[in-house]
C-alpha positions as CSV (number, residue, x, y, z in Angstrom):
1,M,0.0,0.0,0.0
2,A,1.4,3.4,-1.0
3,K,2.4,5.7,1.8
4,R,0.3,8.8,2.3
5,I,2.5,11.9,1.7
6,E,1.4,15.3,2.8
7,M,3.3,18.5,2.2
8,I,3.0,21.8,4.1
9,I,4.5,24.9,2.5
10,I,4.9,27.8,4.9
11,D,4.2,31.3,3.5
12,P,5.6,31.0,0.0
13,Q,4.5,34.6,-0.8
14,C,6.0,37.3,-2.9
15,D,6.8,39.6,0.0
16,F,9.1,36.8,1.4
17,C,10.2,35.1,-1.8
18,D,10.6,37.8,-4.4
19,P,13.7,40.0,-4.2
20,N,11.5,43.1,-4.5
21,G,9.2,41.9,-1.6
22,A,8.6,43.9,1.5
23,L,10.4,41.3,3.7
24,Y,12.5,39.3,1.3
25,V,14.2,36.3,2.8
26,Q,17.6,35.8,1.2
27,G,17.5,32.6,-0.8
28,A,13.8,32.1,-0.8
29,T,13.4,32.5,-4.6
30,E,15.7,29.6,-5.1
31,D,14.1,27.6,-2.3
32,M,10.7,27.8,-4.0
33,T,12.2,27.1,-7.5
34,R,13.7,23.9,-6.2
35,L,10.4,23.0,-4.4
36,S,8.4,23.6,-7.6
37,S,10.7,21.2,-9.5
38,M,10.2,18.6,-6.7
39,I,6.4,18.8,-6.9
40,K,6.5,18.4,-10.6
41,R,8.6,15.3,-10.2
42,I,6.7,13.5,-7.4
43,G,3.4,15.3,-7.5
44,K,1.3,12.2,-8.3
45,S,2.6,10.7,-5.0
46,I,1.6,13.6,-2.8
47,S,-1.9,13.1,-1.3
48,Q,-2.3,16.6,0.0
49,I,-0.6,20.0,-0.1
50,H,-1.2,22.6,2.6
51,V,0.0,26.2,1.8
52,T,-0.1,28.8,4.6
53,L,-0.5,32.5,3.8
54,D,0.6,35.2,6.1
55,S,-2.4,37.7,5.9
56,H,-2.0,41.1,7.6
57,H,-3.7,44.4,7.8
58,R,-1.5,47.5,7.8
59,L,-2.5,48.1,11.4
60,D,-0.9,45.1,13.0
61,V,0.8,44.6,16.4
62,A,4.0,43.8,14.6
63,H,3.9,46.8,12.1
64,P,5.2,50.3,12.9
65,I,1.8,52.1,12.6
66,Y,0.4,50.2,15.6
67,W,2.9,51.9,18.0
68,R,4.1,55.4,18.9
69,N,6.5,57.0,21.3
70,S,6.1,60.2,23.4
71,K,6.9,62.3,20.3
72,G,4.3,60.5,18.2
73,E,6.9,58.7,16.2
74,H,6.4,55.1,15.0
75,P,9.2,52.6,15.6
76,D,11.6,51.6,12.8
77,P,11.3,48.1,11.4
78,F,13.2,45.5,13.4
79,T,12.7,47.4,16.7
80,I,12.2,45.0,19.6
81,I,9.5,46.1,22.0
82,S,9.7,44.6,25.5
83,A,7.1,44.4,28.2
84,S,9.2,47.0,30.1
85,D,9.0,49.4,27.1
86,V,5.2,49.2,27.1
87,K,4.9,49.6,30.9
88,N,7.2,52.6,31.0
89,G,5.7,54.3,28.0
90,V,8.7,54.0,25.7
91,W,6.3,52.5,23.1
92,V,2.5,52.6,23.5
93,P,-0.3,51.5,21.1
94,V,-1.7,54.3,19.0
95,F,-5.1,53.3,20.4
96,I,-4.3,53.9,24.0
97,E,-7.3,51.8,25.2
98,K,-5.2,48.8,24.1
99,L,-2.4,49.7,26.6
100,Q,-3.2,47.2,29.3
101,K,-3.9,44.5,26.6
102,M,-0.4,45.1,25.2
103,I,1.2,45.1,28.6
104,N,-0.4,41.7,29.1
105,Y,0.5,40.6,25.6
106,T,4.2,41.4,25.8
107,T,4.5,40.0,29.3
108,T,2.9,36.7,28.1
109,L,5.4,36.5,25.3
110,E,8.3,36.9,27.7
111,E,6.9,34.5,30.3
112,G,6.2,31.9,27.7
113,G,9.7,32.0,26.2
114,K,8.2,33.2,22.9
115,Y,10.0,35.5,20.5
116,P,10.0,39.1,21.8
117,L,7.7,41.5,19.9
118,C,9.6,42.5,16.7
119,I,8.4,45.3,14.5
120,W,8.5,44.2,10.8
121,P,8.1,46.2,7.6
122,P,4.4,46.0,6.6
123,H,4.2,42.8,4.7
124,C,1.7,40.3,3.2
125,L,-1.0,42.9,3.3
126,I,-4.4,41.3,2.4
127,G,-5.2,42.0,-1.3
128,S,-1.7,43.2,-2.2
129,P,0.7,41.7,-4.8
130,G,3.0,40.7,-1.9
131,H,0.3,38.5,-0.4
132,S,0.2,36.2,-3.4
133,V,2.1,33.0,-3.9
134,L,5.4,33.3,-5.8
135,P,4.3,32.7,-9.4
136,I,6.7,29.8,-10.2
137,L,5.3,27.9,-7.3
138,F,1.7,29.0,-7.9
139,D,1.8,27.7,-11.4
140,T,3.1,24.3,-10.2
141,L,0.4,24.1,-7.6
142,F,-2.2,25.0,-10.2
143,E,-1.0,22.1,-12.4
144,W,-1.1,19.8,-9.4
145,E,-4.7,20.6,-8.8
146,A,-5.6,19.5,-12.3
147,R,-5.8,15.8,-11.3
148,P,-8.2,17.2,-9.8
149,W,-7.0,17.8,-6.3
150,I,-7.3,20.8,-4.0
151,V,-4.5,22.7,-2.4
152,N,-5.5,23.6,1.2
153,Y,-4.7,27.3,1.5
154,I,-4.6,28.4,5.1
155,T,-4.6,32.1,6.1
156,K,-3.2,33.4,9.3
157,G,-2.4,36.7,10.9
158,S,-5.5,38.9,10.3
159,N,-6.0,39.5,14.0
160,I,-4.3,42.8,14.6
161,D,-3.5,42.2,18.3
162,T,-1.4,39.1,18.2
163,E,1.5,37.8,16.1
164,H,0.8,34.6,14.1
165,Y,4.1,33.0,13.1
166,S,2.8,29.5,13.4
167,A,0.1,28.0,11.0
168,V,-1.2,26.1,14.0
169,K,-2.0,28.9,16.4
170,S,-1.1,32.5,17.1
171,E,1.6,33.5,19.6
172,V,-1.0,34.5,22.2
173,P,-4.4,33.0,21.2
174,E,-7.5,35.0,21.9
175,P,-10.4,32.7,22.9
176,E,-13.0,34.9,21.3
177,D,-11.3,34.7,17.9
178,P,-11.3,31.1,16.5
179,S,-8.7,32.1,13.8
180,T,-6.1,32.5,16.6
181,L,-6.8,29.1,18.2
182,I,-5.3,25.7,17.3
183,N,-6.0,24.6,13.7
184,E,-7.3,21.2,14.6
185,D,-8.2,20.3,11.0
186,L,-4.6,20.9,9.9
187,V,-3.0,18.9,12.8
188,R,-5.4,16.0,12.4
189,S,-4.8,15.8,8.7
190,L,-1.1,15.8,9.1
191,E,-1.3,13.2,11.9
192,K,-2.9,10.7,9.4
193,A,0.0,11.1,7.0
194,D,2.9,8.6,6.8
195,I,5.3,11.3,5.6
196,I,5.0,15.0,6.2
197,L,7.2,17.2,4.0
198,L,7.9,20.6,5.5
199,A,9.2,23.5,3.5
200,G,8.7,27.3,3.2
201,E,9.7,30.6,4.7
202,A,11.2,31.6,7.0
203,G,13.1,28.8,8.6
204,S,13.9,31.0,11.5
205,H,10.3,32.1,12.3
206,C,7.1,30.9,10.7
207,L,8.4,27.5,9.6
208,A,10.1,26.9,12.9
209,N,7.1,27.8,15.0
210,T,4.7,25.8,12.8
211,G,6.9,22.7,13.1
212,R,7.1,23.0,16.9
213,D,3.3,23.5,17.2
214,I,2.5,20.6,14.9
215,V,4.5,18.3,17.1
216,E,3.2,19.8,20.3
217,N,-0.4,19.2,19.2
218,F,0.0,15.7,17.9
219,K,-1.8,13.2,20.0
220,N,1.0,10.7,19.4
221,K,4.3,12.5,20.1
222,N,6.2,9.8,18.0
223,C,4.6,11.4,15.0
224,I,7.5,13.8,14.8
225,E,9.3,10.9,13.1
226,K,6.9,11.4,10.1
227,I,8.2,15.0,9.5
228,T,10.9,15.5,6.9
229,L,12.3,19.0,6.6
230,L,13.4,19.9,3.1
231,T,16.5,21.8,4.0
232,D,17.1,23.3,0.6
233,A,13.5,24.7,0.5
234,T,13.7,27.0,3.5
235,S,15.9,29.9,4.5
236,P,16.2,32.2,7.6
237,V,15.6,35.9,7.9
238,T,19.0,37.6,7.7
239,G,20.3,38.1,11.2
240,F,18.2,35.3,12.6
241,E,20.2,32.4,11.3
242,Q,20.7,30.9,14.7
243,L,17.0,30.5,15.2
244,Q,16.8,28.2,12.2
245,E,19.8,26.2,13.4
246,D,18.3,25.9,16.8
247,F,15.0,24.6,15.4
248,I,16.7,22.0,13.2
249,S,18.9,20.8,16.1
250,E,16.0,20.6,18.5
251,M,13.7,18.8,16.2
252,T,16.2,16.3,14.8
253,E,17.1,15.3,18.3
254,K,13.4,14.5,18.8
255,G,13.2,12.4,15.6
256,M,12.5,14.8,12.7
257,Q,14.2,13.7,9.4
258,T,16.0,16.0,7.0
259,T,16.6,15.7,3.2
260,T,16.6,17.8,0.1
261,T,14.2,18.4,-2.7
262,I,16.6,16.4,-5.0
263,D,17.2,13.5,-2.7
264,F,13.7,12.8,-1.5
C-alpha cells in the first residue's frame, strides 16, 4: 500500500520570496524554485498539499503604525518592544485603550519564552501583490490541482493584536477569535500522513514555529518521526540564522528527518 505523503509549505509569498518583496528572505526564490521542481517530479505521489498564507492588515501589532513614542513617532522596522518598554511608555499603542492589553501581551510572550515582539516592515497585506504565492510555485500548484486535487490554503495573521508566526495557532491565542486558536483540522490531517514534507519561509520564524506547534499538538508524540524537513527549500531571515539552526537541532534530536528536494 502506497504511503500517504502530505506537504506543508509555509508562507511562499511574494513579500518573502521575491527579491523586491517587503520582507524578502535571502535565498527564498531559489528555495521555491527547487520545491516547484520537486512537486512536478513527485506530485502524483503527494496526497495533500497545505499552503499557509501570512495575511495582515497595515494596522498590526508587529507593524510600525500600531505603536508610537512620546513624540508621536512610529518605531523603525526590526525594533524590539519589551514588556518593560510598554509599561514605561517607551512605546505605547496608537489606540491607548489597548495599553493594558499590550502590557499583558508582551508579558505573556516573555513569560512563555516566545520571540519578543519584533516590528517588521508592513508585509503580506491582504489583497496586495506581496500577499500572493510566488508565481513559479503557484503555477506548479495550479498544475497539481488539475488531477483534480485541491490545495489547502490556510490564512493566518489577520487578528491585529497578536502575532501569528505558526500556522497552527497565534503567539497569544484569543479565545473569542477562532482564527487564533489551534487549527485542529490541519493537525489531524497531518497526523494521518505517513510522511510530512515541511518547507517554506522563513526557517527562523514561521516554519520553525509551525513545526514545533504541529509536534506539540500531535496526540502521538512519536509522529514527529513522520516529519521530513526539506533543508534546501527554506531559509532564515537575515540576522536570525541561529533561530533556524536551533530549530533543526532541537527537532532532529526528537526524531525529525531531513533531506533535500533532490534526494527525497
